[in-house]
N, C-alpha and C positions, 0 to 999 in steps of 0.2 A: 322320162321326159316325153311329152306329146310329140308325135312325128309331125313334119310339115304337112303331110296329107291329111292327118286327123284334124289339125288345127284349121287348115283351109276349109275343110268340109263343114265346119261349125259356123262359118261366116259366109257372107255373100258379097259379090261385087268387089269394090276397091278394098274393103276391109279384109277379104279373103286373100288377095294378092299381097297385102301388107304383112299379114301373119306369116305367109309362106316365106316372104323375103326376109323377115326377121329371123326365122329359124335357119335359113340358109346363110344369112349373114353371120350369125353366131357360129355355125359349123365351120365356115371359112376362116373366121378369126381363130378358132380353136386349132385348126390344122396349121395355120401360120405360127401360132404360139408354140405348138409342139416342135415344129421345125426349129424355131429360134432358140428354144431351151436346149435342144440337142446340139445346135451349133455352139452355143455358149459353153456347154459342159464339155464337149469332146474336142472342139476345134479352137475356140477362142481362149478358154482358160489356160490351157498348156502354154500358149504364147504369152498371154498377159502375166502369168505367174511363173515364167521360166526360171526366175531366180529364187523362187520360194522352195521350201522343203517339200518332198513328196507327200508328207503327212498333211501339210497345209493345203496343197493342191487337192488332195483327196477330200479334205473337209469342204472346200468350196464346191467340188463336184457333187458331193453328197447333198449339199444344200440345194444345188440346182436340180438334182434328181427329185428331191422332196417337192419342189415346185411343179415339176413335170407330173408327179403322182397326184397333184391336186388339180390338174387341168381337167375340165369337164369331159365326160365320156358319154357315149350313147346310153340311153336307158335312164332310169330314175335313181341310179346309185348315188347316194350322198357321200361325197368324198370328204376327207378331213380338210379343214381350212389350211390355206398356205401357211407354212411355218415361219411367222414373222420373227419369232425369237431366234431361230437359227440364222436368219438374215441379219438381224440386229447385232448378234454377237460377232459377226465378221466386220462390221463397219468401223469399229475403233482401231483395227489392226493397222499399224504404221503411223497414222496421223489421227489420233482419237478425237481431236477438236472438231473434226468435220462430221462426226457420227450423227450429232443432233440435226445438223443442217440437212443431211441426206434423208432423215426420217420424216421431214416435213413435205407434204404434198399439197400444192395449191389446187384450187378448184375453179372452174371445171377442167377436166383432164382427158376425157374421152368423148368425142363428138361424132355422132352418126354422120357418114358422108357417102352418098351414093350407095353402093352395095357393101360397104364395109365401115370400119371406124377410122377416124383420123385421130390418132393419139397425140396428146400434148402432155408428156411427162418429162419434167426437167429437174431431176433431184438436186443437182448442184446449182444450176442457174436460179432455181426457185421461181420460175415464171409460170403464171397462169396463161390461159389462151389469149386474153386481152393484152397482157404484158408482152407476150411473144409477138403479137401483131404490131405493137409499138416498135419493137426492134426491127420488124420488116419495114416500117415507115422510115426508120433511121437508115436502113440500107438504101432506100430510094433517095433520101437526102444525100447520103454519102456519095452515091454515084451520079447525083444530079440528073436523074431521068425519071420519067413517069410522074404520077400524081400522088404525093405522100398523103394527101387528104382523102384519097379514094375510100369508099365505104368498104371495099373488099381488098385490103392491102396485099394479101397473098396472090390474088388473081392479078392485081396490077403488076406485082413483081414478076409473075410468070410471063406476062406479056412483053416485058422489057428485059427478060432474063439474058438473052444473048448479048445485049449491049452492056449490061452490068458485068457479065463474065469477061467480056473483051476488055473492059476498062480495068477490072481487077488484074487480069493477066498482064496488061501492058505496064503497070506501075513498077518502078524500080524496087527491088527487095528492101532497100534501106529507107525508102521514103516513109515519112510519118503516116501518110494515108494508108500505105500498104501494111505497115506494122500494126496499125489499129484494126485494119480489115481482117487480119488473120484471126483476131479474137471476136470481133463484133459482126463481121460480114460473112465469113466462110461458113460458120455453123448454120446460118440461115440459108445460104445457097445450097448447102448440102442436103437440105430437106427437099429441094426441088430438083437437083441434079447431082446425085452422089458421086458420079464419076468425075465431075469437074474438079472437085476438091482433091482427088488423087493427082490430077495434072497440076493443080495450083501449088501443091506441096512438093512436087518432084524437083529435087535439087538440080537435075540436068536441065530442066526447063527454066528454072530460075537463073542458072548460069547463062543460058542462051539469051535471056532477056537482057542481062548485063552486056554480053558480047555484042548484041545487036542494037544497043542504044547508041545511035550516032551523036546524041547530044552530050555524051560523056567524054571528058578529056581522058587521055591515057592514065593520068594519075588517079582520077576519080574512078575509072573502070577497075583499076587494080585495088583500090580501097573497097569497092563493092564486092570484088571477088573474095578478098580476105574476110569480109564481114560474113559471107555465106558459110565460112568454116569456123566461126566463133561458137563457143559454148552458149553465149547469150542468145544468139539466133536459134540454135538448136532447142533451147529451153522454151523460147517463144513458140516455135512450131509444136513442141510437145503440149504446151498449154492449148494451142489451137486444136490439136488433135483430140484432146480430152473433151472439149466442147462440141467438136464435130461428131464424135462418137455418141455423145449424149443426144444429139439431134437425130442421128441415124437410127438409134435404138427405138425410136418411136414407130416409124413406118417403113424403114429400110434396114431392118436388122441384118439381113443376109448380106448387105453391101459392106458391112463393117470389115469383113475379111479382106477386102481390097486395100485396106489401110494398115493392116497389122504388120506388113512387111516393111513399112517405112522406118528408117533408122531412128528418126527423131521421136518415135513413140516412147523410147526409153531414155530420152535425154535428161529428164528431170524426175527424180524419185517421187516427188509429191504428186505431180500430174499423172504419171504412169501408174502410181498406186491407187489413184482415184478412179481410174477407168473401170476396173472390174466391179467396184462398188456401185458405180452409177448404173452399169448394165444390170447388175443383180437386182437393185432396187426397182428399176424400170420393169423388169420381168416379173417381179413380185406383184406390183400393182396391176399389171395386165392380167396375171393369173387370178388375182383376187376379184377383179372386175368381171371377168368372163365367168368365173364360178358363180358369182352373185346373180348374174344375168341368167345363167343356165338354170339355177334353182327357181327363179321367178317366172321363167318363160311360160309354163303351162297356164298360169293365171294372170299374166301381165304382158304388156307390150315392151319390146326391147327399148324402143325410143323413150318410153316413160321411165323404165328402170335406169337407163343411162342418166336421165336428168336427176333421179334420186341419188345416184352415186356421186354426182357433181356437187350436191348440196353440202 
């Protein structure tokens, strides 16, 4: 692969700076992906598959290692393509009906942003970039703040984020608005502030909200306390966690570890079984994209190649 210095010397002015930035951008994404694959293989999988047999865990880890082996390296070495067959064989385990859904990738899904990529890969939600933006607009409507018609909804949400977070945190756990927010709002907020969702799902904080709500009667307060201990509420939070981890896998993969200790992660076998599949598919598409870009870099521009991958 052409080095940044060699590429830059072949161009002048702005084009030279752009070529160097493209090479550096790809190198940075490669380093991040290598770290994420290591975390997935050695840290996350043993937690997510704690109930699986040692043989099955090893199979998952071997598949993750195959992806790591396909991540671009320095030089012109052409690596084997990411092993989609090995990934695909793991998807039907547990709930085979979701396998086909996880194999579909909307487009576009990787957008150059600043000095890196802004990934938009949602294997379970099945959303493309524009559809994700519509969900951001929903969050603005849900919280009744900002301008949902703004041309840049993510930026608009970022500007009013503290207000949205405060509103979410203040809602009683049993309220319809809060229950819907666990599924439709928290995954979006996770992409902007991963640590907020850790607090939002903490049962101690939820109980404190109930205890501190002066509008509740003693009878209603007790009903809210009991609700926090129900299996239904635990399954709701497990659903929320699966969608939150899907969101974090894009641009905050290392933050996933902060959520793996939450007890509700294993409250529902369907959603907990879905999480490793979502993460694996996301890592596969990232590996595939970066390998394609690395192969084309000597003769093309990363921005142009990304557009081709989105078609």
